[in-house]
C-alpha positions in Angstrom: -0.3 0.3 0.3 0.8 3.6 0.0 0.5 5.4 3.1 0.4 9.4 4.3 1.3 9.1 7.8 0.7 12.4 8.8 2.3 13.8 12.6 4.1 16.7 13.7 6.6 15.2 15.2 8.2 12.3 15.2 11.8 11.9 16.1 11.1 13.4 19.7 11.5 11.0 22.9 8.8 12.9 24.8 5.4 12.1 24.6 3.5 8.2 23.8 1.5 9.3 20.8 4.8 10.3 18.9 6.5 7.5 20.2 4.1 5.0 19.1 4.2 6.6 15.8 7.6 6.2 15.4 7.7 2.7 16.1 4.7 2.2 13.6 6.2 3.8 10.9 9.4 1.8 10.7 7.4 -1.5 10.7 4.9 -0.6 8.2 8.1 0.6 5.8 9.1 -3.1 5.7 6.1 -4.0 3.6 4.8 -0.9 2.6 5.6 2.7 1.1 5.0 5.4 3.8 5.2 9.1 2.8 5.9 10.3 6.9 4.7 14.4 6.8 5.8 16.3 9.6 8.2 19.0 10.9 11.1 16.1 11.6 10.2 13.7 8.9 12.6 11.1 8.2 13.3 7.7 5.7 12.3 8.0 1.8 9.4 9.1 1.0 8.8 12.1 2.9 7.5 15.9 3.1 9.4 17.9 5.7 7.6 20.8 6.7 8.6 24.2 8.6 8.4 23.5 12.0 7.8 25.8 14.8 6.2 26.2 18.6 3.9 27.6 20.5 4.8 29.8 22.5 4.3 28.6 26.1 6.4 27.4 28.2 5.4 23.9 28.9 5.7 22.8 25.3 8.8 24.2 25.0 10.4 22.2 27.8 8.4 19.4 26.2 10.6 19.8 22.9 7.0 19.6 21.0 7.3 20.8 17.7 4.2 21.5 15.4 4.4 21.9 11.8 3.1 24.7 9.9 1.2 22.6 6.8 1.5 24.0 3.0 -1.3 23.0 1.0 0.4 22.3 -2.6 2.9 20.3 -1.3 0.6 18.1 1.0 -1.7 18.1 -2.4 1.1 16.9 -4.0 1.7 14.4 -1.4 -1.5 13.0 -1.1 -2.6 12.8 -4.0 -1.7 9.2 -4.8 -1.6 7.5 -2.2 -3.6 4.8 -1.0 -4.7 6.0 2.4 -3.8 8.9 4.8 -3.0 8.6 8.5 -3.5 11.6 10.5 -1.4 10.6 14.3 -2.5 14.1 16.0 -5.4 16.5 15.9 -3.4 19.8 15.6 -3.0 22.3 12.6 -1.2 19.8 10.1 -3.6 17.4 10.2 -6.3 19.6 9.9 -5.3 20.7 6.6 -3.9 17.1 5.8 -7.7 15.8 6.3 -9.0 19.0 4.0 -6.6 18.1 1.0 -7.2 14.6 1.5 -10.9 15.3 1.1 -10.4 17.5 -2.3 -8.2 14.3 -3.7 -11.0 11.8 -2.7 -8.1 9.7 -0.8 -9.8 7.8 2.7 -8.4 8.8 6.2 -7.6 7.0 9.4 -7.4 8.7 12.2 -6.1 8.1 15.5 -6.9 9.2 19.1 -3.6 10.0 21.6 -4.2 13.7 23.0 -7.2 14.1 25.4 -8.3 17.6 25.8 -7.6 16.8 29.7 -3.5 16.2 28.6 -3.4 19.5 26.2 -5.0 21.7 29.1 -3.0 20.5 32.5 -0.1 20.9 30.5 -0.6 24.4 29.9 -2.3 24.8 34.0 -5.8 24.6 33.1 -8.2 22.1 34.8 -11.9 23.3 33.5 -15.0 20.3 32.9 -16.4 23.3 30.4 -13.0 23.8 28.5 -12.7 19.5 28.1 -16.2 19.1 26.8 -15.9 22.3 24.9 -12.5 20.7 22.8 -14.4 17.0 22.7 -17.2 19.0 20.5 -14.8 20.9 18.6 -12.4 18.1 17.4 -14.8 15.3 17.5 -17.0 17.4 14.8 -14.5 19.3 12.7 -12.1 16.3 12.5 -12.9 12.9 13.8 -16.4 12.3 12.4 -14.3 14.0 9.2 -12.7 10.7 9.0 -13.9 7.4 7.7 -12.2 5.6 10.5 -11.1 6.5 14.3 -8.2 4.2 15.7 -8.3 4.6 19.7 -5.4 2.6 21.9 -8.0 1.2 24.3 -11.3 0.9 25.0 -11.7 3.3 27.5 -10.6 5.5 24.1 -13.3 4.6 22.0 -16.1 4.8 25.0 -14.9 8.9 25.3 -15.1 9.5 21.8 -18.4 8.0 21.6 -19.5 9.9 24.5 -18.6 12.6 23.0 -20.6 12.4 19.9 -18.1 10.1 17.6 -20.6 9.0 14.8 -17.8 7.1 12.1 -16.6 3.7 12.5 -13.9 2.9 15.2 -11.2 0.4 15.8 -9.6 -0.2 19.1 -5.9 -1.0 18.2 -3.0 -1.0 21.5 0.3 1.3 20.7 2.0 -2.1 20.7 5.0 -3.2 22.7 8.1 -2.5 21.1 10.7 -4.9 19.5 13.5 -4.1 21.7 11.6 -4.2 24.6 11.7 -7.6 25.8 13.9 -10.7 26.8 16.1 -11.9 30.1 15.4 -9.7 32.9 19.0 -8.8 33.6 21.7 -7.7 36.5 21.0 -5.2 38.6 23.2 -2.3 39.1 25.8 -3.4 41.8 24.7 -0.3 44.1 21.2 -1.5 43.5 21.4 -4.7 44.7 20.1 -3.9 48.2 17.2 -1.5 47.7 14.0 -1.9 46.4 13.9 -0.3 43.1 11.1 1.7 42.3 10.5 2.8 38.8 7.9 5.6 37.4 8.1 6.1 33.4 6.8 9.4 31.9 6.6 12.9 30.8 7.4 15.2 34.1 3.8 17.2 33.4 1.2 17.9 35.6 -0.7 14.8 34.4 1.2 12.0 35.3 1.3 13.0 39.3 4.9 12.2 39.9 4.7 13.8 42.9 1.9 12.2 44.2 4.8 9.1 43.7 7.2 11.0 45.7 5.1 11.6 48.5 3.6 8.0 48.5 7.3 7.0 48.7 8.3 9.5 51.1 5.5 7.9 53.6 6.1 4.0 53.1 7.6 1.9 56.1 10.1 0.6 53.5 11.5 4.2 52.9 14.8 3.7 54.1 15.3 1.0 51.5 13.7 2.5 48.4 15.6 3.7 45.0 13.1 5.9 43.3 14.1 6.1 39.5 11.8 9.0 37.8 12.4 8.4 34.4 11.7 11.2 31.9 12.0 14.8 31.2 9.4 17.9 31.2 8.3 21.4 32.4 7.9 19.5 36.0 11.6 18.6 36.4 12.9 21.7 38.3 9.8 21.3 41.0 10.1 17.5 40.9 13.9 17.4 42.0 13.1 20.2 44.9 10.3 17.4 46.2 12.7 14.5 46.6 15.3 16.7 47.8 13.1 17.6 51.0 11.0 14.4 51.4 14.5 12.6 52.0 13.2 10.1 48.8 16.5 8.5 47.8 17.1 8.2 44.0 17.1 10.2 40.6 14.9 11.9 38.4 15.3 13.1 34.9 15.5 12.1 31.4 17.3 8.0 30.4 19.1 7.1 27.4 16.8 3.7 26.0 19.6 1.0 27.1 19.5 2.5 30.8 15.8 3.1 30.9 15.7 -1.1 29.2 17.9 -2.8 32.0 16.0 -0.7 35.1 12.7 -2.0 33.1 14.1 -5.3 33.4 15.5 -5.5 37.2 13.7 -3.3 39.0 11.3 -4.3 42.2 8.0 -2.2 40.5 6.7 0.0 38.4 4.6 2.8 39.6 2.4 4.6 37.1 -0.1 7.5 38.9 -1.2 9.4 35.7 -4.6 10.9 36.2 -5.1 11.1 32.2 -4.3 8.5 29.7 -5.7 6.7 26.8 -3.7 3.3 27.4 -0.3 3.4 29.1 3.1 2.7 27.3 5.4 2.4 29.9 3.1 -0.1 31.9 3.0 -2.0 28.5 7.1 -2.2 28.6 7.3 -2.9 32.2 4.8 -5.7 31.8 6.5 -7.3 28.7 9.6 -7.3 31.0 7.8 -9.4 33.7 7.9 -6.1 36.3 4.5 -6.0 38.5 2.9 -2.8 37.7 1.0 -0.6 40.3 -1.8 1.5 38.8 -3.8 4.4 39.4 -7.6 4.2 38.8 -9.2 6.9 38.2 -12.4 8.6 35.6 -9.8 9.8 32.6 -7.2 7.3 32.5 -7.2 3.5 30.6 -4.3 1.9 32.1 -5.8 0.5 35.5 -7.6 -2.1 32.9 -4.3 -3.6 32.3 -3.9 -3.9 36.2 -4.0 -7.8 36.9 -6.6 -7.0 39.9 -7.4 -4.5 42.8 -3.9 -5.1 44.7 -1.8 -3.9 41.7 -4.7 -0.6 41.9 -4.6 2.5 44.1 -7.3 5.7 44.2 -5.9 7.7 42.3 -4.6 11.8 43.8 -4.6 9.4 46.8 -0.5 9.1 48.2 -2.0 7.2 51.2 -4.0 4.9 49.2 -0.3 4.3 47.2 1.7 4.2 50.0 -0.6 1.5 51.6 -0.3 -1.0 48.5 3.2 -0.2 47.7 4.0 -1.3 51.5 1.8 -4.2 51.0 3.5 -5.4 47.6 7.2 -4.3 48.8 6.3 -6.9 52.0 5.4 -10.2 49.4 8.6 -10.8 47.0 6.5 -14.5 45.8 3.3 -12.2 44.8 5.5 -9.9 42.8 7.3 -12.9 41.1 4.1 -14.7 40.5 2.2 -10.9 39.2 5.2 -10.5 36.9 5.2 -13.7 35.3 1.4 -13.0 34.6 1.9 -9.6 33.1 4.5 -10.7 30.7 2.2 -13.4 29.6 -0.8 -11.1 29.0 2.0 -8.4 27.0 2.5 -11.3 24.4 -0.3 -10.3 22.5 0.3 -6.5 22.7 3.4 -6.1 20.2 3.9 -3.4 17.6 3.5 -6.1 14.6 0.5 -7.4 16.2 -1.2 -4.0 16.3 0.6 -2.8 12.4 -0.9 -5.8 11.4 -4.2 -4.6 13.0 -3.6 -1.2 11.4 -3.3 -2.4 7.5 -6.4 -4.0 7.5 -8.3 -1.4 8.8 -6.4 0.7 5.7 -7.2 -1.9 3.8 -11.1 -1.1 4.6 -11.7 2.5 4.3 -9.6 1.5 1.0 -12.0 -0.5 -0.2 -9.4 -3.0 -0.5 -9.7 -6.6 0.1 -8.9 -7.2 4.1 -6.7 -10.1 4.3 -7.3 -13.1 6.7 -5.7 -13.1 9.9 -2.3 -15.2 10.2 -3.0 -18.1 12.5 -0.8 -18.3 15.6 
């Protein structure tokens, strides 16, 4: 197939939707011709557009670059493709949607950005703003696509609740191929510690502050080494909180190799985000056999991945997290069993499987023959 994959920025290391896009494109290119369109498009074919950043501190610190649409260039790039994939609901994708409609090209839109995410990143919490944003994006964007891809049932429900009427397909972001294998050896200086890991952008909705406070209140506090992996606008604030709380550990962006080593050797991953459409960090931990302790809440899908209630805590409540954390750290056999069960569950959630399902969606909206699913 000839696919146009539209994504403002695709080479950044920050943000699940962007990371997922890169893994999908790399796998698609093994079997299909994929034109990447964006500010930092890579490979061939591609259309590289001028990039810009919104004059907002949060956007700068997350290194998020938006692409400025070039209507003529977009029309040329989309004229002969079989399907157009729109990854993010921003200016570039709105323009590409318009040009795709003019050229009668089928469009698949992905749902990777919750309004709650966008507004909380700039310090705004407002149910009215969230509702208006959903209404606008669904009326002007998602309902104009031929199909919408959602990373979880939760994500699909959110769009339906706000008026989505076009066909939807639930397809996980998937676990990248570099995640897996043996758990490896722990770093020598950490062998006498409980290593607790949390991974994600250092942004308000990810709630690393809650994890730090919960660890500070743990009865195992003096034995815990907390790794807060990620980059973003709250880095300085979270560093101060760790120091003030007396929590031992480290905080900041980690190279991929070090992160994978920690996913393979830590005792527990905590995912406290209160706004989440799936939770790529949780998927990667599961694939590595690392037990996950996940926040429950009305705006997060990640809790759906937890084994049972002992691996869920009440979101926004550090006391609930501390209680669940202490119970799991005191139960090494339970963590070992859980790790094996999580790894087994993750085997079905690979990028390979997700791309295979996505290609079937492309074929369906393009009116092509849908290939039978491979027999495993």
